[in-house]
Backbone bond lengths (Angstrom), bond angles and torsions (degrees), N, CA, C in turn:
res aa  C-N    CA-C-N  psi(-1)  N-CA   C-N-CA  omega(-1)  CA-C   N-CA-C  phi
1 X - - - 1.443 - - 1.530 110.01 -
2 X 1.327 116.47 -39.42 1.471 119.61 -177.29 1.530 111.58 -56.64
3 X 1.326 115.47 -52.11 1.458 119.46 -175.03 1.516 112.03 -67.40
4 X 1.320 117.57 -36.97 1.462 118.73 179.71 1.528 110.68 -65.42
5 X 1.327 116.93 -37.77 1.465 119.42 177.47 1.529 110.73 -68.24
6 X 1.318 116.92 -41.58 1.473 119.74 176.80 1.522 110.69 -60.61
7 X 1.336 116.47 -41.94 1.468 120.10 -179.26 1.526 110.85 -62.86
8 X 1.321 116.66 -43.86 1.469 119.26 179.26 1.527 111.21 -65.54
9 X 1.331 116.60 -37.77 1.469 119.54 179.10 1.532 111.80 -72.17
10 X 1.326 117.80 -20.89 1.469 120.05 174.71 1.520 109.96 -67.28
11 X 1.312 116.85 -27.89 1.464 121.34 178.49 1.517 110.75 -75.47
12 X 1.371 115.32 -47.58 1.458 119.88 -179.95 1.522 110.02 -167.90
13 X 1.331 117.03 152.65 1.470 119.99 175.78 1.532 109.90 -62.07
14 X 1.328 115.38 152.13 1.459 119.26 -178.45 1.524 109.88 -160.65
15 X 1.326 115.42 163.32 1.459 119.66 171.52 1.527 107.72 -101.13
16 X 1.325 116.37 171.74 1.462 121.66 -172.04 1.514 115.07 -54.95
17 X 1.334 117.10 -45.27 1.467 119.17 -178.13 1.529 111.49 -67.02
18 X 1.318 117.29 -33.21 1.473 119.59 176.50 1.525 110.34 -66.23
19 X 1.333 116.06 -38.00 1.464 119.68 178.65 1.534 110.54 -66.58
20 X 1.329 116.58 -41.97 1.467 120.85 176.72 1.524 110.21 -59.58
21 X 1.312 117.06 -47.54 1.459 120.76 -179.68 1.523 111.44 -63.22
22 X 1.329 116.91 -39.22 1.467 120.01 179.38 1.526 110.80 -63.20
23 X 1.339 117.09 -44.63 1.466 120.24 178.80 1.523 110.75 -61.69
24 X 1.326 116.41 -42.68 1.465 119.76 179.43 1.527 111.39 -65.47
25 X 1.306 116.34 -39.16 1.466 120.18 -179.10 1.532 111.02 -70.03
26 X 1.307 116.78 -41.65 1.469 120.68 -177.36 1.524 111.56 -69.18
27 X 1.341 117.12 -47.10 1.459 120.45 -172.62 1.523 113.95 -97.01
28 X 1.310 117.77 -12.20 1.454 121.09 176.26 1.514 113.34 59.89
29 X 1.309 115.15 -151.36 1.467 121.42 -176.47 1.517 113.30 -72.42
30 X 1.314 117.20 -16.70 1.459 120.57 -174.17 1.525 112.36 -70.37
31 X 1.304 117.24 -20.01 1.453 122.15 -176.01 1.519 107.81 -114.80
32 X 1.328 118.59 132.71 1.468 118.68 -179.93 1.532 110.49 -56.11
33 X 1.334 116.96 134.47 1.468 118.87 -178.12 1.524 110.40 -61.46
34 X 1.316 116.07 135.05 1.473 118.68 -178.83 1.522 110.75 -69.77
35 X 1.302 115.46 146.60 1.453 122.63 176.79 1.526 108.23 -83.87
36 X 1.334 117.15 127.41 1.466 120.30 -176.55 1.525 111.19 -61.87
37 X 1.331 116.50 -34.56 1.465 119.28 177.62 1.521 111.23 -62.72
38 X 1.336 116.86 -42.02 1.463 121.16 178.43 1.527 110.81 -64.98
39 X 1.322 116.13 -37.28 1.470 119.31 178.40 1.517 109.86 -61.93
40 X 1.327 117.56 -47.19 1.467 119.76 -178.34 1.527 112.36 -68.77
41 X 1.325 117.44 -36.25 1.464 120.15 175.46 1.529 109.58 -62.40
42 X 1.325 116.04 -44.68 1.473 120.71 179.94 1.520 110.71 -64.71
43 X 1.325 117.73 -42.82 1.474 120.38 176.98 1.523 110.85 -59.76
44 X 1.321 116.78 -40.37 1.471 120.22 177.73 1.516 111.84 -61.84
45 X 1.324 116.21 -40.73 1.472 119.70 178.32 1.528 111.19 -68.63
46 X 1.325 115.64 -40.15 1.475 119.16 177.88 1.527 110.45 -62.66
47 X 1.323 116.38 -38.26 1.468 120.05 178.26 1.530 109.96 -66.95
48 X 1.321 116.29 -44.32 1.472 120.65 178.76 1.530 110.90 -60.00
49 X 1.342 116.02 -36.17 1.467 121.21 -179.81 1.529 112.67 -80.96
50 X 1.339 117.46 -2.47 1.459 121.09 178.35 1.520 114.55 79.72
51 X 1.336 117.38 15.22 1.463 120.44 -177.69 1.525 112.33 -90.51
52 X 1.326 116.46 -22.39 1.464 121.81 173.56 1.525 107.68 -136.41
53 X 1.317 115.65 161.17 1.461 119.67 171.51 1.517 107.14 -129.11
54 X 1.328 114.53 146.09 1.461 120.38 -177.91 1.522 109.22 -108.47
55 X 1.321 115.12 141.10 1.461 121.97 176.32 1.523 107.02 -124.93
56 X 1.337 115.66 127.26 1.462 119.64 176.34 1.516 109.50 -74.15
57 X 1.316 115.83 129.76 1.462 122.05 179.01 1.523 107.72 -115.38
58 X 1.337 115.51 124.24 1.463 119.93 178.71 1.518 110.10 -73.51
59 X 1.326 114.50 143.38 1.458 121.10 176.20 1.523 107.56 -131.18
60 X 1.294 116.59 141.39 1.456 118.96 176.71 1.519 108.96 -81.63
61 X 1.303 116.17 137.45 1.466 123.60 178.55 1.526 113.76 65.43
62 X 1.317 117.74 14.51 1.463 121.98 178.50 1.525 108.36 -146.70
63 X 1.306 116.26 158.33 1.474 118.10 174.32 1.537 110.00 -64.49
64 X 1.321 115.81 154.77 1.465 119.91 175.75 1.523 109.43 -59.56
65 X 1.326 115.67 153.12 1.464 119.46 175.78 1.516 108.32 -122.25
66 X 1.328 114.15 155.41 1.457 120.78 177.31 1.518 108.35 -97.99
67 X 1.312 115.69 126.68 1.452 121.17 174.00 1.527 106.63 -105.83
68 X 1.326 115.53 131.57 1.458 121.29 -175.36 1.522 110.52 -102.71
69 X 1.331 114.46 139.11 1.459 123.27 -179.77 1.522 108.23 -122.71
70 X 1.298 116.56 142.15 1.458 121.87 175.35 1.521 108.93 -74.29
71 X 1.334 117.71 133.32 1.466 121.27 175.87 1.533 109.08 -92.17
72 X 1.315 115.97 173.18 1.472 120.18 176.62 1.533 109.91 -61.29
73 X 1.330 116.57 -39.81 1.472 119.74 177.72 1.527 110.26 -65.08
74 X 1.326 116.90 -35.64 1.456 120.89 176.93 1.515 111.28 -65.27
75 X 1.310 115.62 -40.12 1.470 120.14 177.82 1.521 110.77 -64.47
76 X 1.338 115.95 -41.33 1.466 119.80 177.41 1.536 110.99 -61.65
77 X 1.334 116.34 -44.14 1.469 120.66 179.10 1.526 110.44 -62.78
78 X 1.315 116.39 -40.20 1.463 121.37 178.87 1.533 110.49 -64.97
79 X 1.326 117.19 -42.96 1.467 121.11 177.97 1.528 111.32 -61.03
80 X 1.337 116.59 -41.27 1.466 120.68 178.73 1.517 109.84 -63.46
81 X 1.350 116.59 -44.56 1.464 121.07 -179.87 1.529 111.03 -60.77
82 X 1.325 117.02 -44.35 1.465 121.02 -178.34 1.526 110.82 -66.08
83 X 1.336 117.07 -36.51 1.456 120.92 -177.25 1.523 113.85 -77.58
84 X 1.345 118.05 -22.10 1.466 120.92 -178.50 1.522 110.36 -79.72
85 X 1.330 117.20 140.84 1.466 118.42 173.20 1.525 109.20 -66.16
86 X 1.309 116.10 149.81 1.462 120.59 178.44 1.521 110.01 -80.05
87 X 1.327 115.32 166.32 1.457 122.64 -178.64 1.526 110.43 -49.76
88 X 1.295 115.16 138.11 1.457 120.54 -179.23 1.511 112.04 -94.90
89 X 1.320 116.32 -154.24 1.468 120.81 -177.41 1.529 111.56 -60.23
90 X 1.342 113.90 152.63 1.464 120.02 179.01 1.521 108.60 -83.98
91 X 1.299 116.39 110.43 1.457 119.27 176.28 1.527 108.97 -89.55
92 X 1.310 116.80 -35.94 1.462 121.25 177.29 1.523 107.82 -96.21
93 X 1.303 115.88 83.40 1.452 122.31 -175.68 1.530 109.45 -97.81
94 X 1.333 117.12 123.99 1.462 121.43 -176.96 1.528 111.72 -61.51
95 X 1.322 116.95 -43.11 1.461 118.71 -179.24 1.533 110.74 -62.40
96 X 1.329 117.71 -41.45 1.460 120.05 -179.63 1.526 110.45 -62.68
97 X 1.326 116.64 -37.07 1.468 120.06 176.68 1.535 109.34 -60.89
98 X 1.335 116.87 -45.48 1.470 120.58 176.88 1.521 110.31 -60.17
99 X 1.317 115.88 -45.30 1.454 122.22 -175.09 1.529 112.05 -61.14
100 X 1.308 117.43 -35.54 1.459 121.00 -179.32 1.526 111.21 -87.51
101 X 1.322 116.84 -45.34 1.464 119.63 -171.89 1.527 114.43 -80.95
102 X 1.327 117.97 -38.38 1.466 119.38 -176.19 1.531 112.27 -61.14
103 X 1.337 119.42 -48.78 1.478 118.26 178.27 1.540 111.72 -66.48
104 X 1.321 116.45 -33.99 1.456 120.77 -178.95 1.531 111.01 -63.07
105 X 1.325 115.61 -34.42 1.463 120.03 -178.79 1.522 112.51 -94.46
106 X 1.339 116.74 -3.82 1.449 120.60 177.32 1.525 115.00 82.81
107 X 1.315 118.88 11.12 1.467 119.81 -177.64 1.522 113.45 -92.65
108 X 1.332 117.42 -9.45 1.474 119.52 178.04 1.522 109.75 -159.29
109 X 1.318 114.88 155.11 1.451 122.88 176.45 1.529 109.24 -89.60
110 X 1.329 115.74 133.05 1.458 120.88 -177.44 1.535 111.83 -58.38
111 X 1.315 118.30 -45.29 1.471 120.95 -178.66 1.526 111.32 -65.24
112 X 1.324 116.88 -36.59 1.464 119.93 177.76 1.529 109.80 -64.05
113 X 1.319 116.28 -40.73 1.469 120.09 178.07 1.530 110.84 -63.97
114 X 1.326 116.67 -46.14 1.466 120.84 -179.55 1.530 110.25 -62.55
115 X 1.312 116.99 -45.29 1.473 119.78 -178.99 1.523 111.99 -65.21
116 X 1.333 117.13 -39.43 1.464 120.14 177.94 1.535 110.48 -64.11
117 X 1.324 115.90 -43.30 1.466 119.61 -179.82 1.524 110.82 -66.89
118 X 1.332 116.83 -38.95 1.464 120.97 178.00 1.535 110.21 -61.44
119 X 1.333 116.85 -46.41 1.468 120.04 177.66 1.531 111.16 -59.42
120 X 1.320 115.43 -39.95 1.464 119.38 178.61 1.530 110.87 -62.80
121 X 1.321 117.11 -47.96 1.471 120.81 179.26 1.522 111.47 -62.50
122 X 1.334 116.91 -41.16 1.465 119.59 179.34 1.533 111.19 -65.30
123 X 1.318 116.81 -35.81 1.464 120.29 175.18 1.521 111.40 -64.85
124 X 1.328 116.12 -42.20 1.466 119.77 176.70 1.525 111.18 -63.44
125 X 1.336 116.06 -39.85 1.464 120.60 178.81 1.528 110.25 -63.20
126 X 1.323 116.67 -42.87 1.466 120.92 177.65 1.532 110.54 -61.08
127 X 1.331 116.54 -43.72 1.470 120.58 178.41 1.531 111.10 -61.56
128 X 1.325 116.46 -40.91 1.465 119.78 179.29 1.525 111.33 -67.78
129 X 1.327 117.23 -38.11 1.468 120.16 176.29 1.519 110.57 -61.81
130 X 1.327 116.55 -43.24 1.464 120.24 178.34 1.523 110.89 -64.26
131 X 1.327 116.36 -40.71 1.464 120.53 177.88 1.529 110.26 -62.97
132 X 1.316 116.85 -42.17 1.466 120.53 178.29 1.529 110.95 -62.48
133 X 1.331 116.26 -40.12 1.468 120.10 178.87 1.522 112.14 -64.08
134 X 1.340 116.98 -32.65 1.470 121.15 -179.63 1.529 113.15 -86.28
135 X 1.327 116.87 -7.52 1.464 121.07 -175.90 1.518 110.10 -88.30
136 X 1.306 115.64 135.46 1.464 122.73 178.58 1.529 109.38 -59.19
137 X 1.326 118.39 130.52 1.470 123.56 -179.04 1.523 112.08 -59.03
138 X 1.329 116.89 -23.09 1.469 120.65 178.97 1.532 111.96 -78.97
139 X 1.324 116.82 -15.04 1.467 121.75 -177.61 1.520 109.22 -85.67
140 X 1.342 115.57 69.40 1.455 120.66 -173.10 1.525 113.12 -64.25
141 X 1.330 118.71 -28.98 1.466 120.38 179.29 1.530 109.21 -64.94
142 X 1.328 116.58 -48.95 1.462 120.60 179.30 1.528 110.50 -62.66
143 X 1.313 117.47 -41.88 1.464 120.34 -179.27 1.524 111.91 -64.89
144 X 1.325 117.22 -38.45 1.463 120.15 176.65 1.523 111.54 -66.24
145 X 1.319 116.32 -39.44 1.459 120.49 177.77 1.525 110.49 -63.42
146 X 1.318 116.92 -43.50 1.465 121.65 177.91 1.525 110.25 -63.64
147 X 1.330 116.74 -45.53 1.467 120.08 179.57 1.522 111.22 -60.96
148 X 1.317 117.23 -42.17 1.463 120.54 177.65 1.521 111.90 -60.26
149 X 1.332 116.27 -43.73 1.461 119.98 178.32 1.525 110.57 -63.39
150 X 1.334 116.88 -39.50 1.464 120.73 179.44 1.533 111.47 -66.61
151 X 1.308 117.36 -39.23 1.458 120.48 177.68 1.525 111.37 -65.34
152 X 1.337 116.72 -39.30 1.467 120.12 176.46 1.529 110.38 -63.90
153 X 1.331 116.34 -42.20 1.463 119.94 178.17 1.528 111.45 -63.42
154 X 1.323 117.07 -40.74 1.463 119.77 178.24 1.517 110.70 -63.17
155 X 1.316 116.87 -40.04 1.467 120.13 176.55 1.533 110.10 -63.13
156 X 1.341 117.05 -40.25 1.462 120.17 177.87 1.525 110.96 -64.59
157 X 1.324 117.61 -38.99 1.470 120.78 177.24 1.524 110.77 -64.69
158 X 1.324 116.99 -41.94 1.469 121.17 177.69 1.529 110.34 -62.28
159 X 1.335 115.19 -40.54 1.465 120.33 179.91 1.526 110.49 -65.68
160 X 1.335 117.49 -37.59 1.464 120.21 176.54 1.521 110.83 -60.46
161 X 1.323 116.77 -40.98 1.478 120.49 176.69 1.522 110.48 -59.54
162 X 1.321 114.83 -42.83 1.459 119.57 -179.59 1.525 110.37 -64.29
163 X 1.325 117.39 -42.89 1.464 120.97 177.12 1.523 111.04 -60.15
164 X 1.313 116.32 -41.92 1.468 121.47 -179.67 1.522 110.06 -62.57
165 X 1.332 116.87 -39.43 1.458 121.38 -178.50 1.534 112.64 -75.32
166 X 1.321 116.93 -38.38 1.474 120.33 -169.28 1.520 116.32 -98.03
167 X 1.322 118.35 -22.38 1.462 118.46 -179.04 1.520 110.02 -86.60
168 X 1.314 115.95 141.26 1.484 119.46 -178.75 1.524 112.22 -67.16
């Protein structure tokens, strides 16, 4: 949330509700709608960290609103985030830990675990297909996000097959 808010503020100053609307407009249905409370909590932390500054703007017939501006330190943090590679493959995978340890300790059957996880992934894939069907074809950002999630799920399904074949 921090970096996405910094990125939006690099474009232009905004208040919390404008940032929420921008995230919803950019990512569409494919991305869980941001919670306005979380946005304001995050903005408060960014301000405390010196990455944004808030200016109270008077409004007639309404309470004042805070408009947030990116600071030079915020721009530096944003540049670092953009330049860093994103998280890579999951080496510490919770399901794999279950898959190896549960049968070893006798608390679960390996095939039952694999089948349950497969059903879960297939359900997620079905949900993503339905989401893609409901998404406007012009909303290429949302469609790319959905496709990426589906490709990751397909890789996870392929990996489950491999686990089923290779683990004793």
